[in-house]
N, C-alpha and C positions, 0 to 999 in steps of 0.2 A: 346326178346327185353330187352335192358338196355340202358338206358337214364342217363348221369352223368353229373352234373354241373360242370363247371371250373372257379375258380375265376382266373382271369387278374390280375398280379402285377407286379410291377419292383422291383427286389433286388437290394439292395445298400449296399455297405460296405462301412466303414468308421472307422478310428481310434480316440479313444476319450481318454483324459490324464487329471490329475490335474496340469501338468507343466504349466508353466507362459505363457499367450495367444502369446508371441512372437516367442514359439518355437512351431515346427510341428514335430508330431510321424510320423513314417513311416507307410505308407499305404499297403494294401495288396488288390489283386484280389481275387475273389470268388475261383478260381479253387486252388490257395495256401491255403486260408483258409479251404478249403473242405479237404485237406489231413491229418488235423487233426482231422476234423470230421470223416472222413472215418476211421482212426486208430482206435477212440474210438468208433464207430460201430462194428467193427470187433470184438475188446475186448469184447463186450458184456457190456459197462458200459457208453452207451449214453443214457442213462436213467435219467429221473427229475420227480421227485413227487411235486404234490401240497400241501406243508404244511410246519410247521416250524420244524427245524432241531437243535440239540444242537452244541455249535460252537465245541464240540472235538472229531468229527469223521472226522477223519483225510482219511481214505481209501475210495475206492469207494466201495468195498465189504460192510464195516460198513454201510456207508450210503444206501446204495439199502436194506439191511436187516432192518436198521431202518426203513425207507420209507415203506416196505411192513408190519413190525409187527404193524406200525400205521394203517394201512389199509387207505394210503394215494392214491388216485388217480394218475396215472402217465402216461406220455407220453415217447416214446421210438422211437429209429432210429432202424427198423427192418433191414433192408438192403439199402447200398448205394452204387451206382458206378458212374464211367462216361462210358457212352456207346454213339457208333456212331452210326447214322442214317441216312441214305441217305447222305454221305459226311460231316455231321456236327456233333460236339460232343455235348453231354448233360449230365448236372449233374441229376441222379434220385436217388430219395429216396422214400423209402415205410414207413411210420410213423404209428405206432400205438398209440392208446388211449386206456386205461385198467380204467374201473369203479369197481373200489373195492366193490360198493355196488350193483352192478348188475351180480347177481347169478343165473337167472332165468327169463323164458319168458313164458307167456301162449300161449295154443294151443286149437283148438276147432275140436270135429269130425263133419264132415259134413254131417253126416245121422242123429244121435244123437242130434248135437249141445253142446252135453256136452263138459264142457271143463276141463282145468288140467294146472298145472305149471309143465315145464318141468325143473329141477334143476340141477346146475352144480356139478362136485364132489369137494372134500374138497379144492382143491387149484386152482381151475379154477375160471377164473372171466370175466365178460362181455368185449368185445373189437371192437371196430371198426379201420377201415385202410385208409390210403388215400394216393396217389403217389403224389409227388413235383417233377416237371421238371423244369430245368434253362438250359437255352442256352448261351453255351457258346461262347466267339469270335472265328470266324474263323481265321487261319492264315494269317498273316497281317493287320488282324483289328485291331484300337486301342481298349485297355481296359479302359474304361471309369468308370470303376466300377459301371456300371447300367446295369442290364441283364433283359431279359423277364423271368418271372417265373411263372408258371402255378399250382395251387391246386387244385385238387379236393375237392369239399364241400361235408363234412362228418359231422356227429353228433359226438361232442366231439374235433375234431380236428380245432383249429384256427389260425389264422394268428398270435395273439399274443401269443400262445401256441409254433407254430411252431419258433418264433423268441426266446422266452425263451429258447427252446431247444437247437437251434444251438449256440447262445449266450452261453451259460453254457457249452458247448463242448470246446470253444475255453477257457473260461477263467479257464476251468481244465485242459489244456494241458499243458503248459508252462507260465513261467513266461516272460511275454511281458515288458521289457525294452529297453529305446534307451539313448545314453549318448549327451548331448549338451555341447559345449565348450563356458565357460564364461571367461571372460576377466577382472579382477578387475583393477580399475581405477591406482593402485601402485604395486599389484601383477602380477606374472604370469597367463597365460592362465591355467583355470582349469577345469577338465571332470566333469558334473555333471549327475549322474544317474537318470530320470524319470521312474516311470511307465507309461503304457498305454495298452488298450486293442482294440483289433479291434472289431467291430461290425456291426452284419448283420441287416438290416432293410427293412423291406417289406413295400413298398409304393404301394398307390393304387389312384384313382382318388379322392382326399378327400374332394372336395366340391359336397356335395349333399346335397339337402333340405331332411329331415326325415319324414317320417309319424309315428307319434305317435299315437296307435288308428286308428281312421279317420280324424286325425287335422292334419296340416303340422307344422313341427318345424322347425323352421330358424336358420342359426346359429348365434349365439350369441357373443362369444370371444372367445380366444385362450390364454391358461396360458403355458409358456415355463419355465422351471426350469433346474438347472444345481448346482451341488457340485463342485465349481470351486476351485483352487489354483490359487494364484498370490503372486510374492515375494515381501516383506517390504525392500524395496532400502536402505541399511545402509549407515549413514553417516560417514564421515572419524574417527569422534572420537567413534564411536559404535564398540565394539567388535564382536557383533555377527551380522547375519542376518537371519531370521525365514522365514518360510513359513506360510501364515495365510490361513486357510480354510473356506471359507464361503458358504451358501446356497444363489443362484441367483433364483429370480422370475420376470418373464416379463409377463405381463397382458395386452392384445390387445383387445380393444374393436372392433368388428363387425362393429359399426358404422362408424369406419374407414375407411373401405374398399369401394371400388366405388360401385357406385349404380348399375350400366350395369351387370347383372348377368354374361356374359363371361369376362368381365373384374374383377370381385370379384373372380371368381374360379382362374384366372390366379394370381391376388394378392396373395391369400391364399396359392394356392401352392408354389409359391417365397417366401414367409413370413416361411412356415414351412421347406421347403429345406434348407434357411439359417440358421436358429435356430438348425434344426437336425445336419447339417452338422459340427456345432461348439460343438456337445455335448449336446445339450439340448433335455429332455424329453419334450414332448407336448401333451396337453389335448384339445380337441373340447370341446366347452358349444353349446348347442342346446336349444332354446326357443319355446316352444310350445306357441299356440297361446291364451291359457288361462292364461301364464305368467310364466307357471314353467320352471325349466331349467333343461336339462338333459346333460351327461358328458360319456365319452367314457369306464369309467374304470368300468364294470360289470361284472357278472357271465359268465361261459363258454357257456350257452345257448344263452344271452343278445350279448356276444362276436361274437359267430355263425351268428346272425341275424345281426349284425351289419356289419360283413364281407361282406353279401348278400347287403347289402344296400350301402357299402362304395366303393366295386369294380364293376367293370365293369365284367360281366360274360358272357359264352358261353356254350354250350353243346356239348358233342359227344354221339353217340349211337351206342350201340355194338348189334351184332344179336343174340348173345347167353344171358342167365341170369346170373348174379353175384352176388356174395356173399357180405353180409355187410364187410366183411373183406377179407384180402387177405395174406398169409402167404409169398410169394415170389412175385417179383417185375411181374406184368403182361405185358407181350411183346405188346400184341394189344391194352392194355389200354394207354400204354408209346406211342405206335405208332399215337395213336388218339391225345395225347396231344402235340405231336412234330410237327403233322399236325397243330395244334392251335398257336404254338410259332409260325411257320413260317408263319402265314398268316398275311401278313403288314396290310392289312386293318381293320382287328381287331384292332391291336394296335394303329394306326393312328386314328382310331374313337374314342379310348379310351382318346386319348390326345386331341382329339379336343371337345368331348361332353362337 
């Protein structure tokens, strides 16, 4: 018997740009964005390392060789497809996390209780895996850029890591640009090219009280940051118009939230959605009862624990045992996850909690 915890999320797609705020970059649905991700997966380059890289590495081959040589841990898309299950289509990905420091594990003899270490071969490293399944709109449905997404909870593979992996594939695929027609006071209409990038975000039921040790940590504040571009409008006597880039930080105290817990949760959800839809990054701060503050940027282990706290979860069971990792997409596991995606009461509960 194998029991697997599944994290319930909504996957959101949006586009962010440094263009003036009165311009709107193109938006893309997840199926279109997935075509770029899948292409890189099939080419074997959908790999991202957790470490620093020099700026002169131009090719994926050089980047991957450098990351391996530095023994950086990494995350990769092992396989990715669109599958049809019971008349509906789903994006299915198998994610691997490779721990470069993990080259052995202990075992013990059940008769003598003598133990030993089993060591990997020279080029072998520890690996864990997780399925990620995303529900696509049915034919005739409105694509609102919000999709049910279920993720197997596995050591080393976090929501933050998955976002990092998917968004980097989009950034490495093509140069994303759009043009805006601008009319001068005295001149003809001109077309100006701006860069933008599609972004994938995993959203959970973000208002939760957190337990730190055996004490309750309460929401304290939210900080939103954005690297933004605006145009400095030139006067008639000026010869040049230049773009000014500045960092914007907005800090909102939890004391401004409604007192009622349900109203506070709705307020915080709307607040974060409003800022993230406009390209801001968010950090939530929680205050321990002893006065200490905690924030969301932590290690992989704490990120994983935070995923369990911030996300609604459910479980599925398999009648057979299952390895800690899969080398191919497991059809039985995918079927169980699809069943979870189709259970409306789970997602309605997540919305109401």
